[in-house]
N, C-alpha and C positions, 0 to 999 in steps of 0.2 A: 255386385257391392265392391268397393275399394278397399282393401286391406291396409292397416297401417304399416308402413315399412318398419321391419324390426330394429335396425340398425337406430332410427331415428327416435323411436320408443324407448329403447334402452339407454339412450343418451341422458334422459332426465328421469330414468326408473328408480324407482326407491320404496323402501317399505314405509306403509303409512304407521307412525308411531302409535301403539295400543295406549289406552289411558291406563294411569297407573290405578292398581287395584286400593280400595280403602275398606276401613271398617272390618267386619268379620271375614271379607273375601282376603284383605291384607295377611289376617292371622293364617287363614286356610293355606294361603299362597306362601308364607313363611315355613309352615310345614312341609310342603312340597320341596321348597329349596333345601331343607335340612335332609330328606329323603334323597334328593338329587346328589348330595354330597355324601352318602353314605360310604362305608368302607368297602362294599362289594363292588362299587363302581373302580375303586382303585386296584382292586384284584382283577377284575376282568381285562382292564388296561394292561396290567403287568402280565397276564397270561398270552395277551395277544402281542405284546413286545417279544415275549420269549418264543412265540410261534414264527415271528419274523427273523428272530436271529438265528433260529435254528434252519433257515433256508439259506443261509449265507454262503455255504460251499457250492452250491451249484451255480452261484453267481461269480464267484471267485475265478472260476476256471474258464469264464468266457473272455474271449478278445475284447477290446474296447469297440470295434466295429459291430460286433454281436450284441453286446451290453446295450449300444447305443439304440440300435435297431429294436431290440425289445422294448426299450423305453419309450420310442415313439409309438410301437404298437400299444403298449398300455394308455397313451396319450389319446389315441384314437378311440380306444374302447372306452375309457372314461368319459370323454367328451360326448359319447352317446348316453352316458347316464344310465339310471335304472339299477336294479337290484344286481343286475350282473357287474356292472361297475364297481359295487361296493365290495363285491366279492374279491376284486383284483386288488384291493388295498394291501394286503399282507406282501403278495410278491411284488407289488410295486414299489413299497417302502424298502423291502429288501434289496431290490435292484438301485433304489436311488441311494441307499446305504453305501453300497460298494461304488457307485459314481462317486459320492461324496470323498471316500478313501482315497479314490484315484486322481481326481480333480483337486481337491484340497488338503489331502494329506492326512484328512481325520476320518476316522470311522466312529459314526455316532454312536455312543453308549446306549445299552438298552435302556436307560432311564431317560434319554433323549427320544428314542422312538416312542416311549410312552407319553412324553410332552407331546409330541407329534400326532399321536394319536387322540389326544385329549383337545387339542386345538381343532383336529379334522371332525371331532364330534361335539366342538362348539361348547368346550370347557374352558374355564380360566385355571391353567395350571400355574400353580405356585411351585418354583423351583429356585433352590437356593442360588445365592449369588456366586457366579462362577462356574455354574452348571453347563454352560453352553446354550443359553436361551438363543442367539441369534442362528446358530446352526439349525437348532430344533424348528424355530419359525420357518426357516427356507425349506424343511423338509414338508411342513404342512403346505407352504405356498406353492410348491411344486404340483401337488396334488389339485390345489384350488386353481391354479394357473392352466392346468390342463382342462378343465371345464369350459375355458375361454370367457366365464364371467369375469368382470372387473374384481381384482383382488389387490386390497391396498395393506402394506405391513406398515403400521403407523408408530412411530418411535419420538422421542421426546425431543430431538434437536437436530439441527442440520447435518451437524458432523457425524452423528451416527447414521442418519440417513444415506448419505453419500459413502460412508464408509462401508456399511453392512451390504448394500447394493453391489459396490465394486467387488468386495471381497468374495461375495458368492457367484459372482456373474458367471465364472468357468463352469459351475454346478450348473446353473440354470440353463446355460447354452448347451450343455452335454445332453440334458433332458429334454431339450426342443420348447424351453420356456423363455420368452423374453422379458427381460427385466429393465426397469428404468427407475429414475429417482426425481423428486421435485423438491427443490430447496427454496429459500427465499429470494435469491438472487435470479432463479429463472424465469424467462421472459415467456409471454403467452404461447408463442410457436415450440418452444422446449416443453412446457406444461402439456400440450395438447399430444406432441410427440409421446412423452414418457407415460401419461396417463393411459396412452393408446396399449401400451405394452401389457403381456398377461400379469406381471406382479408388479407393483409400483410401491417404491419406499416413499413415505412423506410424514411430516408431522401432523398433528392434530389440527394445529392452527392454521397451516397452509391447506389442507384437504378442505376444511369447512370453509374458509374464505373462498375457495375456488367454487364450492358448490354453490355458495351464496351469489358470487359474481355470475355463474352460469344461469341462476334463476332471475337475476336481475336483467340480464339480456333477453331471456325470453320473455320477461313483462308478464303480459295476461295470456300468453301462449305456452305457459307450462304443460298444460295438459297435451298429450300427443294428438287426441282426437281434434282439438282446437287447430293444431299444426296442420292436420291432415286437410280440414277444410280450407284453411288459408291459402295451402297450395293448390286445392281445386280452383279457388278464385284467382289467385295470382301463381300460374305455373312457375315463373321464374324466382320466386321466393325461396331463399334457403334458410332453413330454421338452424343450421349446425354451424353457421359461421360465427366466430367469435367464441364458442363454448369450448371447454378444455377436457372435461370430464366425459366418460362414456356410461356414467350411471354408478349406482351403490350397490353391491351385493355381498362380497366377503371382506370382514376386516379382521386383522391379526393385530392386536394392540400390544406392544412391548412396553414393558413398566405400566403394567395396566393400571395399578393402584393410583401412580401419579397423574396418568391421563385421565382415567374416569371417575377418580373421586377428588384428588387434592386441585385439579385444574379445572374441575366441572363448576367450582362456584362462582366463576365468572364466564358469562355469554361473551362470544365472538360477536364484535359489532364491526359493520363496514359502514365508515364515515367518510363524507366529504368535507373540507375545511370551508368555511364561509366567512368572509370579513366582517369583524365585530368590533370597532374601536371603542366602543362604549364600554365593552365587557373588559377589554385589555387595560383600559385605563383605570377601570374600577378596581382589577386586581392590583394595581400599582398603589393606589390610593388606600386600598383595605390593608394593605402591608405596612403602610405608613401608619395607619391609625392606630394598629396593634403595638406599635414600638414601645408606648409606655403601660401597656397593660401587663399586670403582675399575677401570675398563678396563686391561686387561693384567694387571693385578695378581690381581683376582678373577674376570675372566672374559674371555674373547677373544670378538670378534664379527665375522663374515663377511658384509660388505655385500652380496657379489654373491649369496649365497643366503638371506640375512637370517637366519643362524643365530648363536645364542649358546652358547658351550661355557664351562663353569664351571671354574675351578681348584680345586685341593684347598684353598688358601687362602681362596676364596670359599665353598666348601662347608662349610667348619669356622666361618665367620662364620654362615651360616644356621644351622646346628646350635645355636649359641650363642644367637641370637635365637630360636628356636623353642622354647625351654626354657620360656618364660612365655606362650606362645599356647595357643589351645585344641587339643585332641586332633588333630584332622584336619592340623595344621601339623607334626605331630612324625612323620608318616610320610614316608620320604625322597622317593617318588616324586613324590606329588601336591604336596608343597612345592615341588619343583623345577620342575615344570610350570608353576605359578603365578608363580614368581621368573622364570623363562625368559620367560614371557609379558609380564611386566612391563618386562623388559630389553628385549625385542624393541620394545615400545611406544616406549620412550625413546631407544633407538638408532637405529630405522629409521622411526619416522612422526613426521613433524615439521609441525608447525603452518604453515599457507601454504603447504605443498608437496603432502603426500598428504592434508590436509582442512584445512576453515578452522572456526570457530566461528561460529554463529548462534544467538541466542536461548539462549545457553547450552546449546546441542546440537552434538555433532559431525557435521560435513556432508563426507562423501566427496568429493575431487575426482578427476574422471576424468584419469587419467595422460595419455591422448591427446589429448583434446580441451580440457581445462583447464576443464571445466565442473563445476558442484556436481551431486551426485546425493542429494538430501535423503532419497529413500526407500530407499537402501541402507544396509547396516550390516556391519561384519566379522563373521565367524563364530567360534564356539568361544572367546567369552570376550574376544577381542581387543578389540572396541569398547569393553567395559566397561574394559579395561585402558587404553585411550587416555582414555578420559572420568576415570579415577582420576589419570593423569599429570597432567591439566589441572584437576584439581580442580574436576570439575563433578559435578551429579547423575548417579548411575549408574542406567543404563536397566535394565529387566529383559531377560536373554537371551532369544532366539528359539529357536523349535523348527522345525525344517525338515518342510513337510507337502507339498512338490512341488518337483522338481529338474530341470533340462533343459540341457544344453549348447546353446550357439548353433550349433556345428558340426553336431550331430545335427538340431537343427531346421531348419536351412535345407536340410538334404537331404531334409526331409518335403515340399518343393514339387514338383510335377510337373513345373514349368518355372521355372528359375532364371536368372537374367541380373544383370548389374551394369555400374557404371561407376566409374571411379578415375582419378586424374591419375597414379597410381603403381601399376603391377602388375607391372611386368617382373620384379623381385626376387623376387615371390612367385607368379610363373606356374606353377611346377612343384606347389607345394602347394596353389594354388586348382584345378588339375586332380585332383590325387588326391585331395584330401578331398571336394570339392563336384562334381567332374566338370565345371568350368568351363572352357572353353578361352578363351585369352587374345589378343586382336589389338590391335595398336595402330593407331589412328585419326590419320593425319596431320593437323597442325594447318591451320587455314583459311589463316593468314598465317605466314610462318617467323618462329621465335622469334628476335629478335635482344638477348636478355639477356646482359649482361655479367657473367659469373661470376667474381668476383675472387678471387685465391688466398686460403686462409685464413692468419689470424694467429695465431701461437702465442705464449705466455707461460707462464713457470714458475710465476708466483704469481697467484692470482685477481684481488688487487688492483690488479696492473700491468695485467690484461686490462679490467678494468673502467674504469680511468682511460682506457685508449686507445679504449673503446667511447664513453665522454663526449666525448674528444677528436673522435672520428670524426663524431659526431652535430653537435658544433659546427660541423665544417667543412662538412660537407654542408648543414646547415641555413643556413650563409651564403649558399649558392649559390641558395637558395629551393626547392629539390626537396623532395618529400614523402619522409619516413622512415617505415618500420615497423620496430619492433624485436622480435624474439621471444624470449620468455624462457621457461623450463621450470616456473616456478613463482610463485604469488602473490606470495610474499615477495620475490624477485628483481624483480618488475615495480616494486612499491611503493618499494622501496629505489632503483632507477634512476630513476623518477619523481621522488622526493625530491631526489637528486642533481643532476638536471637543473634542477629549481625552484630550487636554490640557486644555479645557474649564469645565472640570469635567464631560462630556457626555458619553455615551456608545454606540456609534454606532455600527452596525453590517454592514460589508462591502461584496458584492457580485460583483464578476469580473472573469476575465480569470483565475486568480491564485486560486480562492477560490471556484471552482464550486461543489464540494464535499458538500458544505453546503447549496447548492442553496433550495433543498426541504425543509430542516427545516427553513431557513431564510425566504423563500416566505410564509410558514405556519403560522408564528408569525408575519409577517410584519404589520398586521393589529390590533395587541394588544394595549392595553393602554400604553401611552409612548414610544413605540417602533422607533427606528430610524434606516432606512436601507439606505444604499449608495448602488447604483448598476450601473454598466457600461449599456450601452443601453439595454433597457427593451424590444427593438422590438423583437417580435416571441416568447418570453418565453412561451406564452400560458398558464401561472398559474394564479390563481384567488387569490387575496388577500381579504381574509375575515375578516369583522371587528369583533373586540373582544367585550366580553361583556361591554356594557356601552358606547364603543366609539363612536355609531352612535349618540347619545345626545350630546356629545362634540363636533360635527361637522363632524366626520368621519377622512378618510384617507386625508391627505393633500400632493399633489405631487408637488415637486420643480424640475424644468428643469433647470441646471446649464448653459446651452448656447442651442441656435437653431441649429437644425441638418440641414444637406445639403437637406433632404427631409422632406417636412411638414408633410407626412403620419407618418415618425417616431415620430415626436413631438407629433402627435394625438395619437399615440400607447402610449405613455408614460402619457400623460394626462388621457387617458382612463381607466389606474390602479385606479383612483379614481371614486367612485359614481356609482359602478355596481348595476345592479338590482335594481334601485331606491333608494340606499343607498345616505347619505348625502357624500359630500367631496369637495374638492377645488384643483386648480391647479395654479400655475404660474411658468413663466420663467424669469430668470435673465440673461440679456445680456451685453456686454460690446463690444466696439469698438475694443477691441484687441483680440477678439474671433477669431476662425479659420474660421467661415463662411464669417463674413463682411471682414477679412483681406484677404481671397481669392478670394472672388467674388464681394464684393461691389465696388472695385476701389478706388483708391489713391484720386481722386479728390470728391468723393462722400464723401469718410470718413473725408477729409478736411473740407467739407461743415458742416458736422454734428459736428465735433471738434468745429468749429468757433461757431455755434448756441448755443451750450452748454455752452462754455467759456463765451459768451456775455448774455447768460440767455435770449435768443430770445424767444419771445412768439410763440408756436408752435413747440419748439424743439422736443418734444416727438413725435409730429407726423412724423416730419422729420426723426428722428431716426429710428422710426418704418417702415416708407416707405424704408428707406435704407436697413434694415433687409429684408424686403420683396423681394426686387429687389435682393439683394444677394443670396437668397432662390431661386427665380425663375431662376437666371442663372445657379445656381449649377444642378438644375433638368433639365433645356435645355441641359447641358453639358453630364449629364448622360444620357439622351434620344439621344444625337447624338451618342454617344458611343455604346449604345444597337442598333441602327440602323446600326453601321459599323459593328456589329457582324451578323445582318442579311443580310448586302452587302457581308460579307465574306462567309457565307454560300451559296449565290446565285452564287459567283464567282467559288467556289469549284465546284458545280453542272455544271456549265458550262465549267470548265476547264476538269473535271474527266468524261464528259457524252460520251466522244468519246470511253471510255474503254467498254461500254455496261453492266457494271456490278452495283452493289450498289455503291451510292456515299455519303450515309450518313455518 
């Protein structure tokens, strides 16, 4: 009997995702997750890290040659696996720690060893911003790379992918681990070469897209047994040609809450354009038809759910306009769909917020990271509707050829772990969806950040004036300032206002990414002012310049609250890293997007009345309104993610009769 070639089998190998538990099973599973996060787990990991630290003297006295020889011995022994391999983890990490000190000039702190152990044991480690998560992931990745199973370190953008891989390469090389990275510009040959390394740095979008493309390449031969039969029938046939991955096994996810929670709402879709002149022309006509439609009179908009409801007056206007249009516009349903889509583009998709324009093309901006996504497009004609609104050349629509949710994809790994600075709020969801127990690693030094109380304003204009005054006041002290905004438009406007006041801010947003490394490197210098769109997941350290610690350290200003409290914490966490001084404060108005969309008109009216009358306790009322709006936004996002899970389950059930893979 012929055996399936191991290499070919592993190239398409993955764990079949288990079905999400429901009902009473889900309740029991929730208790199991709570047990997995119990305090005793952290105590055990701390004790183990202390044991590793206790071994350091024995490794310090070794020459580089002897140290490297011992590391390669560990590699060979851990590659064989089994209980004996697990017993070697302590001395192996102690040796890797010594190697990191010699090759990178950094000796991992005990808390970083705790984080590495947590990753090795398939936990999600919550580590405060600035605690060295990049090196922590590298320690765990070396252990995973030694097993020769595919190990992917997944982070949030191409900049960090390349930076982290190149920075840690001397350590990986010394430990006998090959490291590579894959970015959007990588060609197929480069992808295959870098995925062939022991450890590969890559974004979630690139990895999932390559996984889907490999499956499209295999077609009906995704099952290795079928490929074996094909080779028996046609010996010259090669199954691996055109594939880039070598299977899924271990994933270490950096900024895990951003990747596994925030970005998990939207599935990744591989699509091919197909010419549709009728749709392109329809998008133009729909944009013309809505030109004389007035909000509240002809239609009502719901900003929370991005929905449009036409009034009878508006419907009558459409009937009148359609009388001289081609036949497709005289049918009520199709006409209404196209008009509502054009109205959604006008009301809810705004330039320099949801998208930017580059070379006469719409480029979507990631809501959570503030980064452009040039290879992404909105589906079902929405992209064309936005292009028509901006009077740009209208692109051809796309046809879906492969689709998979991130939630389902990350459950395909045999071993999943991650790190983030903000996981507590999502601990239950991370366990129930991904089976990831969360533990909080203590900081290396106590955080002394001064969290100043939020400042609230009724009108947005007053808020911006207060922000400018605060920047001017803090700037006079010489302290560096980081200002976080939610949109490109807001960052550019604030920059212009500050320039008019004689200040020299530096701006980091979706249109200025080439300056990112330089801006972040100098953001902690004396007198520096940096305005940045959403800092979530940037993974960059802002180090204080000489003498700025004595002045009070970095001061962070949030120009509004985000729909997720975790993103607010990520921004504030840029200040006061590793025991440095620093402070943070949020400025909020009743006209901000969060309260306007989620607080409700009645609640905002109460807030307005209490402020106008100067009622005692008005600040508390405003704070509660903002917290309520944030909770509502988080609940809505959670419901959307549950819908994605339900969609995955429905596809399983609908396609199960085929007898093949349904991923």
